[in-house]
Each structure stands twice: as C-alpha cells, then as structure tokens.
VOPAGU-2260 file (C-alpha; in pm, 1 decimal, decimal comma):
REM VOPAGU-2260
SITE   aa  ch    i         X         Y         Z
SITE  MET   A    0     990,4    2042,8    2331,6
SITE  LYS   A    1     833,5    1809,5    2047,0
SITE  LEU   A    2     585,0    2093,8    1927,1
SITE  MET   A    3     887,1    2367,7    1893,3
SITE  LYS   A    4    1076,0    2113,6    1716,5
SITE  TYR   A    5     809,2    2081,0    1427,7
SITE  LEU   A    6     768,2    2461,0    1412,6
SITE  PHE   A    7    1119,2    2511,3    1383,6
SITE  VAL   A    8    1183,8    2240,1    1073,1
SITE  ALA   A    9     843,6    2410,5     929,9
SITE  ILE   A   10    1007,0    2780,8     939,1
SITE  ILE   A   11    1337,4    2662,7     782,7
SITE  CYS   A   12    1176,9    2450,3     538,9
SITE  LEU   A   13     955,3    2753,8     450,7
SITE  ALA   A   14    1231,8    2998,5     454,6
SITE  GLY   A   15    1419,9    2757,2     228,7
SITE  ALA   A   16    1122,9    2742,6       9,1
SITE  GLY   A   17    1225,8    3054,2    -152,4
SITE  ALA   A   18     964,7    3230,3    -379,1
SITE  HIS   A   19     742,8    2907,3    -335,0
SITE  ALA   A   20     366,6    2974,8    -346,1
SITE  ALA   A   21      98,5    2718,9    -357,8
SITE  GLY   A   22      -4,6    2646,1    -688,1
SITE  PHE   A   23    -359,4    2517,9    -756,9
SITE  ARG   A   24    -561,7    2329,5   -1035,0
SITE  LEU   A   25    -826,8    2090,4   -1084,3
SITE  LEU   A   26    -713,8    1705,8   -1122,3
SITE  GLU   A   27    -932,7    1472,3   -1342,9
SITE  ILE   A   28    -839,9    1132,4   -1360,2
SITE  PRO   A   29   -1038,5     956,1   -1679,0
SITE  ALA   A   30   -1257,1     685,2   -1629,8
SITE  GLU   A   31   -1105,7     343,2   -1764,1
SITE  GLY   A   32   -1173,3     -63,2   -1746,2
SITE  GLY   A   33   -1496,9      -9,1   -1561,3
SITE  GLN   A   34   -1360,9     233,2   -1287,6
SITE  ARG   A   35   -1537,4     551,4   -1218,1
SITE  GLU   A   36   -1389,2     911,3   -1326,7
SITE  ILE   A   37   -1171,3    1061,1    -998,0
SITE  LYS   A   38   -1216,2    1439,2    -935,2
SITE  GLY   A   39    -983,2    1617,2    -724,2
SITE  ALA   A   40    -713,2    1868,7    -735,0
SITE  VAL   A   41    -352,0    1949,0    -721,8
SITE  TRP   A   42    -124,8    2177,2    -495,3
SITE  TYR   A   43     241,2    2269,5    -570,8
SITE  PRO   A   44     504,7    2508,7    -545,3
SITE  CYS   A   45     522,3    2819,2    -846,6
SITE  ASP   A   46     622,0    3167,2    -787,0
SITE  GLN   A   47     323,8    3350,2    -863,9
SITE  PRO   A   48     149,3    3537,4    -609,4
SITE  PRO   A   49    -153,3    3372,4    -480,4
SITE  THR   A   50    -530,4    3509,5    -500,6
SITE  GLU   A   51    -835,6    3430,3    -308,2
SITE  VAL   A   52   -1003,9    3168,0    -446,2
SITE  LYS   A   53   -1329,1    3059,1    -341,9
SITE  ALA   A   54   -1512,7    2715,2    -391,7
SITE  GLY   A   55   -1847,4    2671,4    -262,9
SITE  PRO   A   56   -1791,9    2753,3     132,5
SITE  PHE   A   57   -1442,5    2765,4     134,1
SITE  LYS   A   58   -1143,2    2985,9      44,4
SITE  MET   A   59    -817,1    2982,7     -62,6
SITE  MET   A   60    -537,5    3174,2     -93,5
SITE  VAL   A   61    -355,1    3000,3    -439,5
SITE  ALA   A   62    -204,8    3079,2    -717,5
SITE  ARG   A   63    -499,3    2906,4    -998,9
SITE  ASP   A   64    -348,9    2702,8   -1269,2
SITE  CYS   A   65      19,1    2881,3   -1261,2
SITE  PRO   A   66     326,5    2689,2   -1364,5
SITE  LEU   A   67     472,7    2406,3   -1166,7
SITE  GLN   A   68     845,0    2496,7   -1089,0
SITE  THR   A   69    1122,1    2369,2   -1211,8
SITE  GLY   A   70    1296,6    2082,0    -980,2
SITE  SER   A   71    1193,3    1746,6    -846,0
SITE  TYR   A   72     899,7    1745,9    -592,2
SITE  PRO   A   73     810,4    1475,9    -350,4
SITE  LEU   A   74     420,6    1367,1    -360,3
SITE  VAL   A   75     149,7    1322,4     -99,3
SITE  ILE   A   76    -167,6    1194,0    -186,9
SITE  LEU   A   77    -489,7    1304,7      54,2
SITE  SER   A   78    -817,5    1095,3     149,7
SITE  HIS   A   79   -1143,9    1254,2     264,4
SITE  GLY   A   80   -1357,8    1075,0     542,0
SITE  TRP   A   81   -1733,0     994,6     452,6
SITE  GLY   A   82   -1905,7    1244,2     258,4
SITE  GLY   A   83   -1608,1    1479,5     233,1
SITE  THR   A   84   -1469,5    1640,1     -64,6
SITE  PHE   A   85   -1118,6    1672,9    -213,8
SITE  LEU   A   86   -1115,3    2018,8     -65,1
SITE  GLY   A   87   -1096,0    1874,5     277,8
SITE  HIS   A   88    -781,9    1938,1     418,1
SITE  ARG   A   89    -679,8    2200,8     168,5
SITE  ASP   A   90    -482,3    2399,3     493,4
SITE  LEU   A   91    -253,4    2076,2     492,8
SITE  ALA   A   92    -218,6    2080,4     150,4
SITE  GLN   A   93    -105,0    2441,3     105,1
SITE  THR   A   94     108,4    2415,5     375,3
SITE  LEU   A   95     297,0    2145,5     227,7
SITE  ALA   A   96     283,3    2272,3    -128,3
SITE  ASP   A   97     413,0    2624,6      14,7
SITE  ALA   A   98     722,8    2429,5     172,3
SITE  GLY   A   99     785,8    2232,9    -186,3
SITE  PHE   A  100     596,1    1937,8    -197,6
SITE  ILE   A  101     294,7    1819,5    -453,2
SITE  VAL   A  102     -43,6    1748,9    -326,1
SITE  ALA   A  103    -308,8    1545,1    -460,6
SITE  ALA   A  104    -620,7    1521,2    -300,3
SITE  ILE   A  105    -905,3    1326,0    -506,4
SITE  ASN   A  106   -1307,5    1256,8    -421,4
SITE  HIS   A  107   -1379,6     893,2    -310,2
SITE  GLY   A  108   -1703,0     726,6    -455,7
SITE  ASP   A  109   -1840,5     821,9     -75,5
SITE  SER   A  110   -1762,4    1190,8    -123,7
SITE  SER   A  111   -2024,3    1489,1     -53,3
SITE  THR   A  112   -2111,6    1454,4    -434,2
SITE  GLY   A  113   -2133,9    1049,0    -435,7
SITE  GLY   A  114   -2543,0    1031,3    -358,6
SITE  PRO   A  115   -2650,4     658,6    -320,7
SITE  ARG   A  116   -2289,6     534,1    -303,2
SITE  ASN   A  117   -2225,1     713,3      27,4
SITE  GLU   A  118   -2374,8     371,1     148,9
SITE  ASP   A  119   -2244,8      93,2     -83,7
SITE  PHE   A  120   -1993,7    -111,5      60,2
SITE  SER   A  121   -1802,5    -147,1    -230,1
SITE  VAL   A  122   -1638,0     176,7    -150,6
SITE  PHE   A  123   -1407,9      16,4      70,0
SITE  ILE   A  124   -1288,7    -203,1    -185,1
SITE  GLU   A  125   -1271,0     118,6    -434,2
SITE  ARG   A  126   -1093,6     385,6    -206,5
SITE  PRO   A  127    -712,6     191,4    -169,4
SITE  ALA   A  128    -780,5     134,9    -515,9
SITE  ASP   A  129    -865,8     523,1    -592,4
SITE  ILE   A  130    -494,3     588,3    -415,7
SITE  LYS   A  131    -297,7     369,8    -687,9
SITE  ARG   A  132    -470,1     481,9    -952,9
SITE  THR   A  133    -370,1     885,8    -868,8
SITE  ILE   A  134     -29,3     736,4    -778,4
SITE  ASP   A  135     -11,2     580,0   -1134,0
SITE  PHE   A  136    -178,9     942,1   -1304,3
SITE  MET   A  137      59,2    1165,8   -1122,6
SITE  LEU   A  138     345,1     951,8   -1243,4
SITE  GLY   A  139     209,8     887,5   -1587,1
SITE  ALA   A  140     -32,0    1106,1   -1808,3
SITE  TRP   A  141      15,8    1434,6   -1563,5
SITE  PRO   A  142     148,4    1696,3   -1740,0
SITE  ASP   A  143     420,8    1770,9   -1494,8
SITE  ALA   A  144     487,0    1415,8   -1407,3
SITE  ALA   A  145     833,9    1445,8   -1484,0
SITE  ARG   A  146     835,8    1666,0   -1167,7
SITE  VAL   A  147     748,8    1405,2    -940,4
SITE  ASP   A  148     968,0    1225,7    -753,8
SITE  ALA   A  149     836,0     858,6    -723,1
SITE  ALA   A  150    1092,6     779,1    -496,0
SITE  ARG   A  151     953,8    1004,0    -212,7
SITE  ILE   A  152     557,3     928,8    -236,3
SITE  GLY   A  153     326,7     983,6     156,8
SITE  ILE   A  154     -39,1     952,4     212,3
SITE  PHE   A  155    -240,1    1166,9     472,9
SITE  GLY   A  156    -550,9    1000,4     516,6
SITE  PHE   A  157    -859,9    1117,4     751,1
SITE  SER   A  158   -1114,6     883,5     948,4
SITE  ARG   A  159   -1222,2     641,4     574,2
SITE  GLY   A  160    -940,3     842,8     430,8
SITE  GLY   A  161    -729,0     685,0     776,6
SITE  TYR   A  162    -896,4     351,2     655,4
SITE  THR   A  163    -778,4     405,9     280,8
SITE  GLY   A  164    -427,7     473,6     374,3
SITE  LEU   A  165    -387,8     191,2     632,9
SITE  VAL   A  166    -472,3     -24,1     379,4
SITE  ALA   A  167    -279,2     152,5     123,4
SITE  ILE   A  168      35,5      99,2     278,9
SITE  GLY   A  169     -56,3    -268,3     351,7
SITE  ALA   A  170    -281,0    -303,4     642,0
SITE  ARG   A  171    -528,6    -602,7     571,4
SITE  PRO   A  172    -904,3    -562,7     673,3
SITE  LEU   A  173   -1124,1    -857,6     809,1
SITE  PHE   A  174   -1452,2    -762,1     625,3
SITE  GLY   A  175   -1627,9   -1103,6     804,0
SITE  ARG   A  176   -1973,9   -1223,1     608,2
SITE  ALA   A  177   -2218,7    -980,2     755,2
SITE  PRO   A  178   -2057,2    -639,4     766,8
SITE  ARG   A  179   -2343,4    -380,3     904,2
SITE  VAL   A  180   -2280,9    -163,4     557,4
SITE  CYS   A  181   -2440,7    -489,3     410,0
SITE  GLU   A  182   -2711,3    -514,2     605,2
SITE  GLY   A  183   -3024,7    -580,6     379,8
SITE  LYS   A  184   -2828,6    -468,4      57,3
SITE  GLN   A  185   -2808,6    -721,0    -194,6
SITE  THR   A  186   -2499,1    -521,0    -392,1
SITE  PRO   A  187   -2279,9    -757,1    -649,9
SITE  VAL   A  188   -2011,3    -683,7    -387,1
SITE  CYS   A  189   -2213,1    -728,3     -27,0
SITE  GLN   A  190   -2315,3   -1062,0    -209,6
SITE  GLN   A  191   -1944,2   -1107,0    -270,8
SITE  ILE   A  192   -1900,6   -1116,9     120,6
SITE  ARG   A  193   -2145,1   -1305,7     233,3
SITE  LYS   A  194   -1997,5   -1594,1      57,1
SITE  GLY   A  195   -1736,2   -1526,4     183,8
SITE  GLU   A  196   -1540,2   -1401,8    -170,6
SITE  VAL   A  197   -1376,9   -1126,5     -26,7
SITE  PRO   A  198   -1227,9    -864,7    -304,3
SITE  GLU   A  199    -855,3    -835,7    -346,5
SITE  LEU   A  200    -753,4    -499,9    -198,8
SITE  ALA   A  201    -502,4    -284,6    -391,5
SITE  HIS   A  202    -185,1    -186,5    -187,1
SITE  ASP   A  203      59,3      29,0    -301,6
SITE  ALA   A  204     424,2     -28,1    -204,0
SITE  ARG   A  205     576,8     303,8    -362,8
SITE  ILE   A  206     404,5     497,9     -62,0
SITE  LYS   A  207     674,0     534,0     163,5
SITE  ALA   A  208     517,2     738,5     475,8
SITE  ALA   A  209     159,2     766,6     612,9
SITE  VAL   A  210      -9,4    1011,3     808,0
SITE  ILE   A  211    -362,1     889,1     954,0
SITE  ALA   A  212    -598,4    1084,2    1138,3
SITE  ASP   A  213    -847,0     937,5    1338,5
SITE  PRO   A  214    -902,9     659,0    1093,1
SITE  LEU   A  215   -1217,0     441,9    1053,8
SITE  SER   A  216   -1108,3      84,6    1213,8
SITE  VAL   A  217   -1387,6    -136,3    1229,7
SITE  PHE   A  218   -1236,0    -352,1     988,7
SITE  PHE   A  219    -909,0    -385,8    1119,5
SITE  THR   A  220    -768,7    -667,5    1390,1
SITE  PRO   A  221    -452,9    -701,0    1548,7
SITE  GLN   A  222    -285,9    -912,2    1249,7
SITE  SER   A  223    -401,1    -638,9    1038,0
SITE  PHE   A  224    -110,1    -448,6    1002,3
SITE  ALA   A  225     172,7    -727,3     953,2
SITE  ASN   A  226     230,2    -624,9     606,7
SITE  VAL   A  227     291,5    -247,2     739,7
SITE  ARG   A  228     647,4    -139,8     648,6
SITE  ALA   A  229     640,2     261,9     613,2
SITE  PRO   A  230     633,6     467,8     891,7
SITE  VAL   A  231     333,2     615,8    1029,4
SITE  GLN   A  232     273,3     912,2    1237,1
SITE  LEU   A  233     -65,9     852,9    1424,2
SITE  TRP   A  234    -349,3    1130,7    1560,6
SITE  GLY   A  235    -653,3    1048,9    1748,5
SITE  SER   A  236    -895,4    1297,1    1912,8
SITE  GLU   A  237   -1031,8    1282,0    2243,6
SITE  ARG   A  238   -1363,5    1225,5    2210,8
SITE  GLY   A  239   -1447,0    1057,4    1878,9
SITE  GLY   A  240   -1687,7    1056,2    1670,5
SITE  ASP   A  241   -1841,4     940,9    1309,6
SITE  GLY   A  242   -1823,6     582,7    1402,1
SITE  VAL   A  243   -1452,8     648,8    1573,0
SITE  THR   A  244   -1354,9     572,0    1898,1
SITE  PRO   A  245   -1063,3     714,4    2067,0
SITE  ASP   A  246    -960,3     333,7    2235,0
SITE  SER   A  247    -967,2     204,6    1848,0
SITE  VAL   A  248    -731,3     444,8    1744,1
SITE  VAL   A  249    -503,7     380,1    2090,4
SITE  ALA   A  250    -537,2       1,1    1962,4
SITE  ILE   A  251    -398,2     101,8    1614,7
SITE  SER   A  252    -111,0     282,5    1787,3
SITE  ARG   A  253     -12,6     -51,9    1967,4
SITE  GLN   A  254     -65,9    -276,7    1665,6
SITE  LEU   A  255     136,4     -92,2    1409,6
SITE  PRO   A  256     461,9    -270,8    1360,4
SITE  GLY   A  257     817,9     -38,9    1316,9
SITE  GLN   A  258     806,3     335,5    1398,4
SITE  VAL   A  259     510,4     506,7    1485,1
SITE  GLU   A  260     450,6     842,7    1628,2
SITE  PHE   A  261     121,6     891,1    1771,6
SITE  HIS   A  262     -37,5    1211,9    1875,1
SITE  PRO   A  263    -364,6    1177,5    2111,3
SITE  VAL   A  264    -537,1    1543,1    2111,5
SITE  PRO   A  265    -634,7    1656,3    2430,7
SITE  ASP   A  266   -1007,2    1781,6    2440,8
SITE  SER   A  267   -1052,8    1723,3    2034,8
SITE  GLN   A  268   -1337,0    1525,7    1862,3
SITE  HIS   A  269   -1346,4    1367,2    1546,7
SITE  PHE   A  270   -1361,2    1656,1    1309,5
SITE  SER   A  271   -1136,7    1856,2    1511,3
SITE  PHE   A  272    -892,1    1732,2    1181,7
SITE  MET   A  273   -1069,5    1925,2     963,3
SITE  PRO   A  274    -965,1    2286,5     891,5
SITE  PRO   A  275   -1148,1    2570,0    1090,1
SITE  CYS   A  276   -1518,0    2664,6     965,9
SITE  SER   A  277   -1631,1    3002,7     775,3
SITE  PRO   A  278   -1966,5    3125,2     932,1
SITE  GLU   A  279   -2108,2    2978,6     613,3
SITE  LEU   A  280   -2001,0    2629,5     684,5
SITE  SER   A  281   -2081,9    2673,4    1049,2
SITE  LYS   A  282   -2463,4    2711,6     923,7
SITE  ILE   A  283   -2430,9    2442,0     698,2
SITE  ALA   A  284   -2295,3    2129,8     923,3
SITE  PRO   A  285   -2262,8    2264,9    1246,6
SITE  GLU   A  286   -2172,9    1926,5    1395,8
SITE  ILE   A  287   -1838,5    1968,5    1167,9
SITE  CYS   A  288   -1779,4    2270,5    1332,0
SITE  THR   A  289   -1806,8    2278,9    1714,9
SITE  ASP   A  290   -1566,1    2185,6    1924,4
SITE  ALA   A  291   -1508,0    2159,6    2300,1
SITE  ALA   A  292   -1513,4    2473,6    2517,8
SITE  GLY   A  293   -1198,6    2602,6    2507,6
SITE  PHE   A  294   -1073,7    2407,3    2185,0
SITE  ASP   A  295    -843,7    2622,7    1929,3
SITE  ARG   A  296    -892,2    2457,6    1596,6
SITE  ALA   A  297    -712,3    2717,5    1442,7
SITE  ALA   A  298    -385,5    2709,3    1660,0
SITE  PHE   A  299    -425,0    2310,2    1630,5
SITE  HIS   A  300    -427,0    2304,2    1292,2
SITE  GLN   A  301     -87,1    2553,3    1287,3
SITE  GLU   A  302      55,3    2294,1    1531,6
SITE  MET   A  303    -104,7    1973,6    1349,5
SITE  ASN   A  304      57,0    2087,9     975,0
SITE  ALA   A  305     340,0    2176,6    1130,7
SITE  SER   A  306     403,7    1829,1    1271,6
SITE  VAL   A  307     262,4    1633,3     975,1
SITE  LEU   A  308     514,3    1891,1     708,8
SITE  ALA   A  309     809,1    1791,5     941,8
SITE  PHE   A  310     714,8    1428,7     947,6
SITE  PHE   A  311     741,3    1396,4     544,2
SITE  ARG   A  312    1020,4    1599,8     577,7
SITE  ASP   A  313    1206,1    1321,2     781,6
SITE  HIS   A  314    1087,4    1020,3     623,2
SITE  LEU   A  315    1054,0    1138,4     236,2
SITE  PRO   A  316    1355,1    1301,4     203,4
SITE  ALA   A  317    1561,6    1488,1    -133,1
SITE  ALA   A  318    1832,4    1222,4    -250,5
SITE  ARG   A  319    2176,5    1406,2    -131,0
C-alpha cells in the first residue's frame, strides 16, 4: 500500500509538471576565505526536449543549459559518499527536476577526484560546511537564485553524505581524541582532535526535510540527535558495506527524534542506493555494481525515487 501511495503521488506530480524536463548545467562555487572551490551540477525544470549527455561512464537524458522556467521551486542538495561524485545520484536528481524541483549536487573533498584528501579527517569537518556554502550560493550568486524558494529546502545524503546530511540538520557527532582516520597522521585537524579542540561543525536550519540512505554513523551517539528537528526519511540496506552496518542504521532510526520514516531494503547492499551501472562502469567498479542474486536495482530505484519525491512533496509544500 505504501509503494502504491508513492507511485500515485509521483504520477500526479509528473502529470502536473506539464512540459517539465530535466534541465542540466554545471555548477562552480568560487573558492573564498581559504575554502576550496566546489564543483557540481544543477538539474532543474525546463521545457526543451532532452538529449543524451555522456559524462565518463555515465549517460543522462537531459536538456543541457536550457533556460529555467519561470516560477518558484524547492531546492534539494545531494551529498555523495566516499569516493563518489556529483553524478552519483543522477537518476534521483532527474526524477526531482522532472517533477518541479531544483537539485544541486556537489563534489566534496573526498570525491573520486579528491586525491590524497580522500583519507583526510578534515573532510568530515568540511562536508557540512560545503552544504551551507552551496545553499548560500544557490540563494545568492547563482544566476537563477530568484527562482529558488528559500522556505523549501531539502537534502539527500548517502553513506558519508548521510553523515553530512544528519550533521547539516543538527546532529552532533562525537569524534573523541583518537578517530581511526587520524591514526599515524599529523594533519592540523587531527592534532586539534588529539588536544580535544573539536572544530565547530556547520548546521543549517534552512533545511526543512532530509532523506538519508545508509549513513556512516561511527561518530554518532544516542545523544547526537537531540537538536534534530527536520523530518527524516531513512533508508537502510540489509547487508551494509563500506563501513556501514545494518544495525547502526536501525539504531539511528530509533535515536532520531520526531518524524522518522524508516525503509529497510531487503536483499540490498550498501551500493544498491547508487543507480544501476552501465556495462562500462560494471567493468571499472564491480564492487559498486554487484547486487545479491534476485535483487533488481532498476526496479528498486523506481520505487525509492518515487518515495523520495513523495516525501519531499509532503514536507516541502508550496504555499497555498
């Protein structure tokens, strides 16, 4: 029944969107104040027909650089996992854009292009700040900022992006003085942590709803979520992977206050939350692309994307 509700809502939203198609343009947030440049992309409603756009091993049917339609649209920020990219959840971005959302996805410092920074603990501090900077940019310097409804902002995060999303909506991780990612490292942030000087993390009260998939939870305690107020849709894989355990996600579902909509996914593994792989990507990264026998990733993503769309529609409603 729940799936039928989500599919129904998705059909209604898409029908109401009229000529909406997923527009696509690249995003660059300038470096400032010692902070690095952030690169990414934006998907958004437009009325031009899509064409195939290829980016590395990924293919998308989008309308490249088309004008954003007149109107006021909710904004959703996408946060990838360790070694991911802003294209890692492109199917969800397109689903939301087709339904009338503006979607901004960014590369964090531990993206596939991050190099040595992929193992740097400072990324855990920087990630939530990246989200705040992205929202600031989309509401300020972005050329179509006037089309963004500042009262309707959401976030989707997967894996480390799930950690990022939880911190962004108010969660407070407990790093301790000896996090494993700091073992044998003398970086400035690791030295601060050893001294008990925990850097302040960025939270953003402008985010009104969050969808979190298989979050990395090693730094969270039952007390971490006391300040979380936004409603959360939480997804958990049955088999886990990449440092995420199924039990840790279940624990978060019980520790989060307020409205929590929990979706455990039978037979799934951690990377099942990433879109179905092309043959090219399956050869490059089989560990990301291989699911349990009988698990239909394409069908699951249709269900999940419809559910995420329904959740954001419910919790980021347009003004009447």
